[in-house]
N, C-alpha and C positions, 0 to 999 in steps of 0.2 A: 689620682695617677695621671701622669702626663705622657703622651706618646710623641713619637718623632713627627715633626712638621717642618716643612721647608721654610715657611715664612715667619716662624716664631723663634726669636733669639733665646728665649728661656726654655725651649723644648730640648729633650735629650737628643744626642746625635744619632742614637739608634735604640730600638726597643722601647721599653716603658720605664718610668721612674716614679717612685712614690714621693709626693711633694708635701705630704702632711694633711692636716684636717682643716677644712674651710667651712664657712657658714654662708648661706644664701642671703644676699642683701637686696636683690631685686630680680624681677622676671619680666619677660616680654614675649609676645607671640607674633610670629611673622610667617609669611608664606615663603616656602622654600622653592628652589629651582624647578622641582617636579610638581609644584602646586599643592603639596601637603603642608599642613600647619606645623611649624617648628616652635618649640619652647626654648628660649634662651635665658640663661640665668647669670646674674652677676654674683661673683664669689669674692669673699675676703678671707685670707688665711687667718686662722686663730692664733693668738699670741703663744709663745713657746710654753708658758705654764699650763696651757690647755691642750697641748699636743700629746696627751697620754693615749696610748693605743690599747684597744681591747685585745685579748689573746688572738682572736681571728684576724684583726687588722695587723698584728705583729707577724703572723704567719704569712700574710699576703706581702708585707714589706720584705720579709726575708726571701720569699720566692722571687720578688722583683730585683732586690739588691744583691741577692746571693747570700744564703745562710752561711754561718761559720762552718768550716770544714769539719766533718766527722770521720772517725776512723774506727774500725772494728778491732777489738783486741781480745786476747785470751789472758786470763789471770789465773795464776796458780796460787792457792792459799791453803794454809793449814786449817783442817776441819776441827773446830773446837767443840767440846761437849759443854754447851751452855748450862746444862743441868748442874755441873760441878761448880761453876762460877756462881750460879744462882743460890746454891746451897750455902756456900761460904759467905756470900753477902747476907743471907738470912741470919746466919749465926751471929753476925755483928750488927744486925738491924740497919744495914746500909750505912754504917759509920766507919770512917777511915781508921785502920789499925795503927797508922803512924801518927797523924795529927789529931785523931779522935774527933774529927769534924763531921757531923751529919750534914750533907749538902742538901738542904730542903729545896725541892722544886715544885711543890704543891702542898695542898692541905693534907698533912699526914703522910706525905710521900718524900722520900729522900733518894738521892742518886749516888751510886758508887760503882766502881769497876772491878772486875776480876782480873788481878794482875798476876802473871806467872813469874815465879822467882827464877827458875831456869827456863829461859825462853823456849817456846815450842818450835819455832822455825830453825832452819839451818843457820849457823853451824851447831847451835846448842842442843837442839832436838830433845828438849825437856818433855816430860809426860804431862798429860792433862788430867791430873789427879788432885784431890783436896789438899794433900800435903805440899803441893807445889803452887798453890794459889793463895793470894792475899786479897783482902777487901780494902781497896784504896780509893781515895778521892782522885779526880783527874790530875791535880797538881802533883800529889805524891806519886801517883802512878808513873807519870812521864819522868819525874826525877829519878825514881827507882829504876825504870827501864833504861835510862841513859847513864846509870852508874853514879849519879850525883849523891845517892844515898845507898847504903848497903846494910845488911843485917849480920851481926856476929852470931856465933853458934849459941850464945846465951840469949838470943832474940832481942838484942839491943840494936836500936836504929842509930847509925852513924851518918851524919851529914858531912860529906867530904870537903865541902867548900865553905863551911862556916869558919869565921875568923877563929884562929887557934885559941885565942884567949876566951872565946865564948863557947868553944866546942865542948860538947858533952853528949854522952850516949843516953838515949831515951828508951825505956822499955817498950817493946811492941805490945799493943793491946791483943790479948789472946783469950780464947774460951777453951774450956776443957776438951770439947770434942774435936777441936782443930789441932791435929798433930802435924806440925810443920817439920819437915825432915831436913836435917843438917846437910845432907849431901846436895840438896838443891841450893842452900845458902852458899855452900862452898863453890859450887859450879858458877853461881852468879858472881862471886868475888873473883874467881879465876878469870872469867870472861873479861872483867874490867881491870885486870891486872892489879888487884888489891892484895897487898901482903896479908896472908892469912895467919901469920904467926901471932899467937895469943888471942886470936879472934874466937 
């Protein structure tokens, strides 16, 4: 750290400045003006690739340089019943109902997300119940949530943006205990302005 000094051109104009990490290259002892022994050190700045800061050094640097601004905020969110999503994901052994891909993230561990058919938040206000939740991989989840894919009442998955010549409906993977309700499928299609005729 370097402090303000009148006779040093490389010193800050006021306060203190963090100037990086240095190594000691030499030392000397001499008598000071008051008669006490003074230790003087010669320092050399470490090259940039060695200028990594420890967490404590980073905090000191932020205090001297000014940390990024922080603001307090209040967030309103829908309270979800994670037990519902966990149950649906267990039914499918964490395998996506649309692409049927188990996203393996560890030894014997797969990842999936509980996706609401009729969204919970405003303006849809769907319920947090098993019949309104799908077990999806992150890719299918975001595409479904954005209306790029939808479900027919016959539980067929339709990709809205597939080339028309290659477009075809794929049956949604289902298990007997999962009773998906058509009213949620229709609410999802209405929200995205999808013509429900024949769906």
